[in-house]
C-alpha positions in Angstrom: -31.6 -67.5 23.7 -28.3 -66.9 25.4 -27.9 -67.2 29.1 -27.5 -63.4 29.4 -30.8 -62.8 27.7 -32.6 -65.2 30.0 -31.3 -63.5 33.1 -33.8 -61.0 34.5 -32.7 -57.5 35.2 -31.9 -56.6 38.8 -34.6 -54.7 40.5 -33.8 -51.2 41.7 -36.7 -50.0 43.6 -34.7 -47.4 45.4 -34.5 -44.7 42.7 -37.3 -44.1 40.1 -34.9 -42.4 37.7 -32.6 -45.5 37.7 -35.7 -47.7 37.2 -36.9 -45.6 34.3 -33.4 -45.6 32.7 -33.1 -49.4 33.0 -36.5 -49.8 31.4 -35.5 -47.6 28.5 -32.2 -49.5 28.1 -34.0 -52.8 28.1 -36.5 -51.6 25.5 -33.7 -50.4 23.3 -31.7 -53.6 23.8 -34.7 -55.6 22.7 -35.3 -53.3 19.7 -31.7 -53.5 18.5 -31.4 -57.2 18.9 -29.3 -57.6 22.0 -27.1 -55.9 24.5 -24.0 -56.1 22.2 -25.8 -54.0 19.6 -27.1 -51.6 22.3 -23.5 -51.1 23.5 -22.3 -50.4 20.0 -25.1 -47.9 19.5 -24.4 -46.2 22.8 -20.7 -46.0 22.0 -21.6 -44.4 18.6 -24.0 -42.0 20.3 -21.5 -40.9 23.0 -19.4 -38.6 20.8 -22.5 -36.9 19.5 -23.7 -36.4 23.1 -20.3 -34.9 24.1 -20.4 -32.5 21.1 -23.9 -31.4 22.1 -22.8 -31.0 25.7 -19.8 -28.8 24.6 -22.1 -26.7 22.4 -24.5 -26.3 25.4 -21.6 -25.2 27.7 -20.5 -22.7 25.1 -24.0 -21.3 24.8 -24.2 -21.0 28.5 -20.8 -19.2 28.6 -22.0 -16.9 25.8 -25.2 -16.1 27.7 -23.3 -15.4 30.9 -20.8 -13.2 29.0 -23.7 -11.3 27.3 -25.4 -10.8 30.7 -22.1 -9.4 32.1 -21.8 -7.1 29.1 -25.4 -5.9 29.4 -24.9 -5.3 33.2 -21.7 -3.3 32.5 -23.5 -1.3 29.8 -26.3 -0.5 32.2 -23.8 0.6 34.9 -22.0 2.8 32.4 -25.3 4.3 31.2 -26.3 5.0 34.8 -23.0 6.6 35.4 -23.2 8.7 32.3 -26.7 9.8 33.4 -25.5 10.7 36.8 -22.6 12.7 35.3 -24.9 14.5 32.9 -27.3 15.4 35.8 -24.3 16.7 37.8 -23.1 18.7 34.8 -26.6 20.1 34.3 -26.8 21.1 38.0 -23.4 22.8 37.8 -24.4 24.6 34.6 -27.6 25.8 36.2 -25.7 27.0 39.3 -23.2 28.9 37.1 -26.0 30.4 35.1 -27.8 31.5 38.3 -24.5 33.0 39.6 -24.0 34.8 36.3 -27.5 36.3 36.4 -27.1 37.3 40.0 -23.8 39.1 39.2 -25.3 40.8 36.2 -28.3 42.1 38.3 -25.9 43.3 40.9 -23.7 45.1 38.3 -26.7 46.7 36.7 -28.0 47.9 40.1 -24.6 49.3 40.9 -24.4 51.0 37.5 -27.8 52.6 38.0 -26.8 53.8 41.5 -23.6 55.2 40.2 -25.3 57.1 37.4 -27.9 58.4 39.8 -25.3 59.6 42.3 -23.1 61.1 39.6 -26.0 63.0 38.1 -27.1 64.2 41.6 -23.5 65.4 42.3 -23.2 67.1 39.0 -26.6 68.8 39.3 -25.9 69.9 42.9 -22.4 71.2 41.9 -23.7 73.2 39.0 -26.6 74.6 41.1 -24.3 75.9 43.9 -21.4 76.8 41.7 -22.1 80.5 41.7 -22.4 80.8 45.5 -19.8 78.3 46.8 -17.3 77.4 44.1 -15.2 75.3 46.5 -18.2 73.0 47.3 -19.0 72.8 43.5 -15.4 71.8 42.9 -15.7 69.1 45.6 -18.9 67.8 44.1 -18.0 67.9 40.4 -14.2 67.3 40.6 -12.0 64.3 41.3 -14.3 63.2 44.1 -17.1 62.5 41.5 -14.7 60.7 39.3 -13.3 58.6 42.2 -16.8 57.7 43.3 -17.9 56.7 39.8 -14.8 54.7 39.3 -15.4 52.9 42.7 -18.9 52.0 41.6 -18.0 51.0 38.0 -14.9 49.0 38.6 -15.7 47.8 42.1 -12.3 48.9 43.4 -10.5 52.0 44.7 -6.9 52.9 44.4 -4.8 55.0 46.8 -4.1 57.5 44.0 -7.9 58.2 43.7 -8.0 59.1 47.4 -4.9 61.3 47.2 -6.3 63.1 44.1 -9.6 63.8 45.9 -7.9 65.1 49.0 -5.5 67.3 46.9 -8.4 68.7 44.8 -10.4 69.4 47.9 -7.4 71.2 49.6 -6.7 73.2 46.4 -10.4 74.2 46.1 -10.5 75.3 49.7 -7.3 77.3 49.3 -8.5 78.9 46.1 -11.9 79.9 47.6 -10.4 81.6 50.6 -9.8 85.3 49.9 -6.3 86.5 50.6 -5.9 88.1 54.0 -6.0 91.9 53.9 -2.7 93.8 53.9 
């Protein structure tokens, strides 16, 4: 036995991990036939351990990158879902507005038809007794009122035409003064 082999290992009672490591090294040293062969074996093992360490680091980096991609995909999916919900809400609001406008237009159309028919009926009923009133009910006034209800606007020309027709009807209905 060489003097190195006779020397006992130093005691390291402070750390159990170091103690366990020293025991494993001593066992391997004895199994390989001495510390020189253990050192050669450890030097041969070191590149393999470095390669495994690098592979593990790459795996961890890949896992981290995958987790980041998954988180980004989840954020994008949540954002798309929020945008879709917002678009659905806007579409529903537009549809409700369209239905409300349609109902309003149909009610206005029904009212204008009822008023027009009433004015025509009244004008034809009193046409023989009071022609000027029948002209006011069935003339340009009726057309201006129907246009107002149907197109939702009134022009100045409509008002002028109604007043001119009423004036002409009043002038035509008055008998000429006696001479």
